[in-house]
C-alpha positions in Angstrom: 56.3 43.7 63.8 57.4 40.6 62.0 60.5 39.1 60.6 61.2 36.4 57.9 63.0 33.2 58.7 65.3 31.3 56.3 62.4 28.9 55.4 60.4 31.9 54.2 57.9 31.7 57.1 57.0 34.7 59.2 57.6 35.2 62.9 55.9 37.8 65.1 58.1 39.9 67.4 56.9 40.6 70.9 58.6 44.0 71.4 60.5 46.8 69.8 63.7 45.7 71.7 63.5 42.3 70.1 63.0 43.9 66.7 66.1 46.1 67.3 68.2 43.1 68.2 67.0 41.2 65.1 67.8 44.2 63.0 71.3 44.5 64.5 72.1 40.9 63.9 70.8 41.2 60.3 73.2 44.1 59.6 76.2 42.4 61.2 75.6 39.1 59.2 75.2 41.1 56.0 78.4 43.1 56.6 80.4 39.9 57.3 79.0 38.2 54.1 77.0 35.7 56.0 73.3 34.7 55.2 71.1 36.4 57.9 69.2 34.0 60.1 66.2 36.5 60.3 65.2 39.3 57.9 63.3 42.2 59.6 60.2 43.3 57.7 58.9 46.1 60.0 55.6 47.9 60.4 55.7 49.7 57.0 56.1 46.4 55.2 53.4 44.5 57.1 50.6 45.1 54.5 52.9 44.3 51.6 53.6 40.9 53.1 50.2 40.3 54.4 49.6 37.5 51.9 52.8 35.8 53.1 51.6 35.9 56.7 48.8 33.6 55.6 50.2 31.2 53.1 48.5 30.3 49.8 45.7 28.3 51.6 43.5 31.4 51.6 44.2 32.0 47.9 43.4 28.4 47.2 40.1 28.7 49.0 39.2 31.7 47.0 40.1 30.0 43.7 37.9 27.0 44.7 35.0 29.3 45.4 35.3 31.0 42.1 35.5 27.7 40.3 32.5 26.4 42.1 30.5 29.5 41.2 31.5 29.1 37.6 30.5 25.4 37.7 27.1 26.3 39.2 26.5 28.8 36.4 27.4 26.3 33.7 25.5 23.4 35.3 22.0 24.7 34.5 22.4 25.1 30.7 24.6 22.0 30.4 22.0 20.0 32.4 19.2 21.2 30.2 21.2 20.3 27.1 21.9 16.8 28.5 18.2 16.2 29.4 17.0 17.5 26.0 19.4 15.1 24.3 18.3 12.1 26.4 14.6 13.0 26.0 14.9 12.9 22.2 16.0 9.3 22.6 13.8 8.0 25.4 10.8 10.2 25.6 9.5 9.5 22.2 5.7 10.2 21.7 3.5 7.2 22.3 2.9 5.4 18.9 -0.6 5.7 17.5 -1.3 3.1 14.8 -3.7 1.1 12.8 -3.7 -2.2 11.1 -4.2 -2.2 7.3 -5.1 -5.6 5.8 -3.5 -6.1 2.4 -6.2 -8.5 1.2 -8.5 -6.4 -0.9 -9.1 -9.3 -3.3 -6.7 -7.9 -6.0 -3.0 -8.9 -5.7 -2.0 -5.6 -7.4 -4.4 -3.4 -5.4 -3.1 0.1 -4.7 -3.5 1.0 -1.0 -2.4 4.6 -1.4 -5.8 6.1 -0.5 -6.1 4.0 2.6 -2.7 5.0 3.8 -3.4 8.6 3.2 -6.6 8.4 5.3 -4.6 6.6 8.1 -2.0 9.4 8.1 -4.6 12.1 8.1 -6.3 10.5 11.2 -3.2 11.4 13.2 -1.7 7.9 13.2 2.1 7.6 13.3 2.4 3.9 12.7 0.8 1.2 10.5 0.8 -2.5 10.7 0.6 -4.0 7.2 -0.9 -7.5 7.3 -0.6 -9.8 4.3 -2.3 -13.2 4.1 -0.5 -16.4 2.9 -1.7 -19.9 3.2 -1.3 -23.6 3.7 -3.5 -25.8 1.5 -4.4 -28.1 4.4 -3.6 -28.4 8.1 -1.1 -31.1 7.3 0.7 -29.3 4.4 4.4 -28.6 4.5 4.4 -25.7 2.1 3.5 -22.0 2.6 2.2 -20.4 -0.6 0.7 -17.2 -1.9 -3.0 -16.8 -1.6 -4.3 -16.4 -5.2 -6.3 -13.2 -4.4 -5.4 -12.1 -0.9 -1.6 -12.1 -1.1 0.0 -8.9 -2.6 2.5 -9.3 -5.3 6.1 -8.3 -4.5 5.7 -5.1 -6.6 2.5 -4.2 -4.8 4.1 -4.9 -1.5 7.1 -2.6 -2.2 4.8 0.1 -3.5 2.7 -0.1 -0.3 5.8 0.2 1.9 7.1 3.2 0.0 3.7 4.9 0.2 3.6 4.4 3.9 7.0 5.9 4.3 6.0 8.9 2.1 3.2 9.6 4.6 5.7 9.5 7.5 4.2 6.2 8.9 6.5 3.8 10.8 5.8 0.3 9.7 5.4 -3.2 10.9 5.0 -6.1 8.4 2.7 -8.8 9.6 2.6 -11.9 7.4 -0.2 -14.2 8.5 -0.8 -17.9 7.7 -4.3 -19.1 7.0 -5.6 -22.4 5.8 -7.3 -22.7 2.4 -10.6 -23.9 3.9 -10.3 -22.1 7.2 -13.5 -20.2 6.8 -15.6 -23.3 6.3 -13.6 -25.6 8.6 -14.7 -25.5 12.2 -11.8 -27.6 13.5 -8.5 -26.7 11.8 -6.9 -23.3 11.7 -3.4 -21.9 12.0 -3.5 -22.4 15.8 -3.5 -26.2 15.5 -1.8 -27.1 12.3 -0.2 -30.5 12.2 2.2 -30.9 9.2 2.9 -34.4 8.2 6.6 -33.6 8.2 7.5 -31.0 10.8 11.2 -30.6 9.8 10.2 -29.9 6.2 7.5 -27.5 7.3 10.0 -25.6 9.5 12.5 -25.3 6.6 9.8 -23.9 4.3 8.5 -21.6 7.0 12.0 -20.3 7.7 12.7 -19.6 4.0 9.3 -17.9 3.7 10.2 -15.5 6.5 13.7 -14.8 5.3 12.4 -13.9 1.9 9.8 -11.5 3.2 12.1 -10.0 5.9 14.7 -9.3 3.2 12.1 -7.3 1.3 11.0 -5.5 4.4 14.6 -4.5 5.2 15.1 -3.1 1.7 12.0 -0.9 2.1 12.6 0.5 5.5 10.2 -1.5 7.7 11.0 -1.2 11.4 9.2 -4.3 12.8 8.7 -7.8 11.5 6.3 -10.4 12.8 7.6 -13.9 12.8 4.2 -15.4 13.2 0.9 -15.2 15.0 -1.5 -17.5 17.0 0.3 -20.7 16.0 -0.1 -22.6 19.2 0.8 -26.1 17.9 4.2 -24.8 16.8 5.0 -23.7 20.4 6.2 -27.3 21.1 9.3 -26.4 19.0 10.9 -23.4 20.7 14.4 -24.2 19.3 12.9 -24.1 15.8 11.5 -20.6 16.5 14.9 -19.5 17.9 16.6 -20.8 14.7 14.0 -18.9 12.6 14.6 -15.7 14.5 18.4 -16.1 14.1 18.0 -16.6 10.3 15.7 -13.6 9.9 18.1 -11.4 11.9 20.8 -12.1 9.3 18.8 -10.1 6.7 16.5 -7.9 8.8 18.0 -5.3 11.3 14.8 -4.1 12.8 12.8 -5.5 15.7 11.2 -9.0 15.8 7.9 -9.9 17.4 5.5 -12.8 17.6 1.8 -12.6 18.7 0.5 -15.1 21.2 -3.2 -15.9 21.2 -4.9 -15.0 24.5 -5.5 -18.6 25.4 -2.0 -20.0 24.5 0.4 -18.0 26.6 1.1 -21.0 28.9 2.8 -22.9 26.1 4.8 -19.9 24.9 8.5 -20.3 25.9 10.7 -18.7 23.2 10.3 -15.0 24.0 14.1 -14.8 24.6 14.7 -14.7 20.8 12.3 -11.7 20.3 12.4 -8.0 20.9 8.7 -7.7 21.8 6.0 -10.2 22.6 2.5 -9.5 21.3 -0.7 -10.7 22.8 -3.9 -11.1 20.7 -7.3 -10.8 22.3 -10.6 -10.2 20.7 -12.8 -8.1 23.0 -15.8 -6.3 21.7 -16.0 -2.6 22.4 -19.8 -2.5 22.0 -22.0 -5.6 21.9 -25.4 -4.2 21.0 -25.0 -0.8 19.4 -23.9 -0.5 15.8 -22.3 2.9 16.5 -21.1 3.1 20.1 -20.8 6.5 21.7 -17.4 7.9 22.7 -18.2 7.1 26.3 -18.9 3.4 25.5 -15.6 3.1 23.6 -13.6 4.7 26.3 -15.2 2.6 29.1 -14.8 -0.6 27.1 -11.1 0.1 26.4 -10.3 0.7 30.0 -11.8 -2.7 30.9 -9.7 -4.4 28.2 -6.5 -2.7 29.4 -6.9 -3.4 33.1 -8.7 -6.8 33.0 
């Protein structure tokens, strides 16, 4: 048997006699208009008040268990949705690309057929390389090559054709010297302009102009230069050029270091990606190497 105290807690009674005394006091207090100190509950009311014998802690535990069960049921689908969303951003397929040189000998050449074959090969990316030139190793101007530099209209058409084939693009302007093929000493890696400040101004303007065009046509990557070791002595000029290009181009910037010039390269902080150019033969003797030869040669290049 139990009784209820004024603070709504429950007290167990040890005997029927104690219960009778409590009940008598309760009736006397009620008859005299006083608030009873104890309120008898009795055997028949014990089950009704069972939840009050054990305050809300048991109910809270039950509620917590139900909530945890519900959370466990929801965790699996919600976790899968979160992982799927993150995977779309970070687990992108490995790019598969080729380089297409835009120097067919005709400035207005249409590279549509070549881009179609690249797309049909399973490639997802293409690097479009255009040749521009300096007249001499000490020149301060960068100009179009009369036959190997595409016109602006041809360049825009090529960018749009690549996009139509679903190819992601890098634009890779490259500087050559006019007589580089016949000159055994001078090349873009050791140019020595007679006025470096003027050369840097022209080179910066050259890149800003081409980067603006690339931005307008949906190019994702832009190369600021390649294999120009003698310019590595001016890292702040490279940083200024990168900053100027970023004003007009919102994609990623890169520069390609020649395999023997990495020790002098110190301006990687202004780039998104650093390229490394190396020229390793896949097959030295056979005109048509077997798949095994190609695979073995590539593993050596990657891990050397």
